[in-house]
C-alpha positions in Angstrom: 40.6 32.8 -13.8 38.3 32.7 -10.8 36.3 30.2 -9.9 32.7 32.3 -10.5 33.9 33.6 -14.1 34.2 29.7 -15.3 31.3 28.3 -13.8 29.7 31.7 -15.5 31.6 30.0 -19.3 29.2 27.0 -18.6 26.4 28.4 -17.8 24.2 30.0 -21.8 24.2 33.1 -21.8 20.5 33.2 -22.0 20.1 31.3 -19.0 21.7 33.6 -17.1 19.5 36.7 -18.5 16.4 34.6 -17.3 17.6 34.1 -14.3 18.2 37.8 -14.5 14.9 38.9 -15.5 13.1 36.8 -13.3 14.8 37.5 -10.5 14.3 41.8 -11.4 10.4 40.7 -11.9 10.6 38.8 -8.4 12.5 42.0 -7.1 9.7 44.4 -7.9 6.6 42.3 -6.9 8.4 41.3 -3.6 8.8 45.4 -2.6 5.7 46.3 -3.7 4.2 43.7 -1.5 6.3 44.4 1.6 5.8 48.1 1.2 1.9 47.9 0.5 2.0 46.3 4.2 1.3 48.0 7.8 3.8 48.2 10.1 2.4 48.0 12.8 1.1 44.4 12.0 1.6 41.0 13.3 -0.5 38.7 10.6 -0.5 38.4 7.7 -4.1 38.9 6.7 -5.5 35.8 3.7 -6.0 37.9 0.9 -2.3 39.5 2.1 -0.9 35.5 2.5 -2.4 34.5 -0.7 -1.2 38.3 -3.1 2.8 36.9 -1.0 2.9 32.9 -1.6 1.5 33.9 -4.9 4.9 35.5 -6.1 6.6 32.9 -4.0 5.0 30.1 -6.5 5.2 32.4 -9.8 9.4 33.2 -8.7 9.3 29.5 -7.7 7.2 28.4 -11.4 9.5 31.2 -13.2 13.8 29.6 -12.2 12.1 25.7 -12.3 11.3 26.5 -15.9 13.9 28.0 -17.2 16.0 25.9 -15.9 14.5 22.5 -17.2 14.1 25.0 -21.1 18.2 24.9 -20.7 18.4 21.6 -18.5 21.1 19.7 -21.1 23.2 22.7 -21.4 23.8 23.6 -17.5 26.0 22.1 -15.7 25.4 19.4 -13.2 25.1 21.3 -10.4 21.9 22.9 -11.4 21.5 20.2 -14.1 19.8 18.0 -11.7 17.8 20.6 -9.7 14.8 19.4 -8.8 11.7 21.7 -8.3 11.3 20.5 -5.3 15.0 22.1 -4.7 14.4 25.6 -6.4 10.6 25.1 -3.5 13.2 25.0 -0.7 15.2 27.4 -1.8 12.3 29.9 -2.5 11.2 29.4 1.5 14.2 29.5 2.1 15.0 33.2 1.8 15.4 36.0 3.8 12.4 37.7 2.2 11.3 33.8 4.4 13.0 35.3 6.8 11.9 39.0 7.6 8.2 38.0 7.4 8.4 34.6 9.7 7.9 36.6 12.6 4.3 37.1 11.0 3.4 32.9 11.2 3.3 33.4 7.1 3.4 29.5 5.4 2.8 29.0 1.6 2.3 25.3 0.2 4.1 26.0 -3.2 3.8 23.2 -5.5 
């Protein structure tokens, strides 16, 4: 048995399914948003920033809510996740790296 199998055995199936669903929705929202951008832009318009930051906020909120609902059954490394931990992970995502050149900064809470 691999370490990931041992870890997977300790995470509730409903949590894994919740996170998969949340991640799929995030991915769809992000792809739709990124496809809507003009490749020649160098900075987001205010409404684009609002849409982008809204996608990130919904993802962070949903991820945290799923974690909170399952907290008592999660392994220690997940059960101790705070909302700020999740926000930090979102802000360090590859999407944020890709879009760093646009001067985008989201204030998630």
